[in-house]
C-alpha positions in Angstrom: 47.6 9.4 -147.2 50.7 8.3 -145.4 51.4 4.7 -145.8 54.3 2.7 -143.6 55.1 -0.8 -144.7 54.4 -1.9 -140.8 50.9 -0.3 -140.5 47.9 -2.2 -140.2 45.5 -1.9 -142.9 43.4 0.9 -141.8 40.3 0.3 -143.6 39.8 -3.1 -141.9 40.2 -1.3 -138.2 36.9 -0.4 -136.4 35.9 3.1 -135.0 37.3 1.8 -131.4 40.5 0.3 -132.5 41.6 3.5 -134.6 40.5 5.7 -131.5 42.8 3.4 -129.4 45.6 3.6 -131.8 45.4 7.3 -132.3 45.6 7.7 -128.4 48.9 5.6 -128.5 50.6 7.3 -131.2 49.6 10.7 -129.5 51.4 9.3 -126.5 54.3 8.2 -128.3 54.5 11.8 -130.4 54.4 13.7 -127.2 57.2 11.5 -125.6 59.3 11.8 -128.7 58.8 15.7 -128.8 59.5 15.9 -125.1 62.5 13.6 -124.8 63.9 13.2 -128.2 65.9 15.3 -130.5 64.9 13.0 -133.7 62.9 15.1 -136.1 62.7 12.2 -138.6 60.9 10.3 -135.8 58.6 12.9 -135.2 57.8 13.5 -138.6 56.8 10.0 -139.3 55.0 9.6 -136.1 52.8 13.0 -137.3 52.3 11.1 -140.6 51.0 8.0 -139.0 48.6 10.0 -136.7 47.2 11.9 -139.4 46.5 8.8 -141.5 44.5 7.2 -138.4 42.6 10.4 -137.9 41.8 10.9 -141.7 40.5 7.4 -141.7 38.4 7.5 -138.4 36.9 11.1 -139.9 36.1 9.1 -143.2 34.4 6.2 -141.1 32.4 8.7 -139.2 31.4 10.5 -142.0 30.5 7.5 -144.3 28.4 6.3 -140.9 26.5 9.7 -140.6 25.6 9.6 -144.3 24.7 6.3 -144.5 22.4 6.7 -141.5 20.8 9.9 -142.5 20.1 8.6 -146.1 18.5 5.5 -144.4 16.4 7.8 -142.3 15.4 10.1 -145.5 14.2 6.8 -147.0 11.9 5.9 -144.3 10.4 9.2 -144.1 10.6 10.3 -147.3 12.1 13.9 -146.3 15.4 15.2 -147.3 16.0 17.7 -144.8 20.1 17.5 -144.8 20.7 17.6 -148.6 
């Protein structure tokens, strides 16, 4: 995963915060691509965006697994595994 020294600690952010940051970075990337000629900046924005997206995916997957694991314990079934 990409790390930038000024980047927030992604694991401590909520899904809502990650989603908002992804929207902000997407707008910045789109502007940089449309108006700029700086491929290095575009590359850094892409890497940062991928880090936020990956973290959000991991959080959502963990939440889904935890929820289904809890449901299986309550019902005694294992429908997904």
